[in-house]
C-alpha positions in Angstrom: 0.0 0.0 0.0 1.1 3.5 -0.8 -0.1 6.9 0.6 -0.4 10.0 -1.5 -1.7 13.5 -0.9 -3.6 15.4 -3.6 -4.5 19.0 -4.0 -7.0 20.9 -6.2 -6.6 24.0 -8.4 -8.4 27.3 -7.8 -11.3 26.3 -10.1 -11.5 22.6 -9.1 -14.5 22.1 -6.9 -16.1 18.7 -6.3 -19.0 17.6 -4.1 -18.9 13.9 -3.0 -21.3 12.4 -0.5 -22.3 15.8 0.8 -18.6 16.9 1.3 -16.9 19.7 -0.7 -13.4 19.2 -2.0 -11.6 22.3 -3.3 -8.4 24.3 -3.2 -8.6 24.6 0.6 -8.2 20.9 1.5 -5.8 18.1 0.8 -7.0 14.6 0.0 -5.1 11.7 1.6 -5.5 8.3 -0.1 -3.8 5.0 0.9 -4.2 2.3 -1.7 -2.2 0.1 -4.1 -2.5 2.9 -6.7 -3.6 6.2 -5.0 -3.5 8.1 -8.3 -5.9 5.6 -9.9 -8.3 6.1 -7.0 -8.1 9.8 -7.3 -8.9 9.8 -11.0 -11.8 7.4 -10.4 -13.3 9.7 -7.7 -12.5 13.2 -9.1 -11.6 12.7 -12.8 -8.7 14.8 -14.0 -9.8 18.0 -12.3 -7.2 18.2 -9.5 -3.8 19.8 -9.3 -1.0 17.9 -7.8 0.1 14.6 -6.1 2.6 14.6 -3.2 4.3 11.7 -1.3 4.3 13.8 1.9 1.7 16.3 3.1 2.2 19.7 1.4 2.7 22.9 3.5 -0.6 23.0 5.4 -0.6 26.8 5.8 -2.1 26.9 2.2 -4.9 24.4 3.1 -7.0 25.8 5.9 -9.6 23.0 5.8 -6.8 20.4 6.4 -6.4 16.8 5.3 -9.4 14.8 4.3 -8.7 11.0 4.4 -10.6 9.1 1.7 -11.3 5.5 2.6 -10.9 3.0 -0.2 
């Protein structure tokens, strides 16, 4: 299993199960292929993948862990 952290661009806003994912949060995914899970959930409208959490001062809503 691998853990990756993903961020969204300024215009990338998603609503999933009543939760908003946007530029102010980081998505944490632990899976065999975290990027594949991210694409399945959000398509290609996200910004960047990190192996470690990015500087959190830019993401006031914090890390949202997505269960797979």
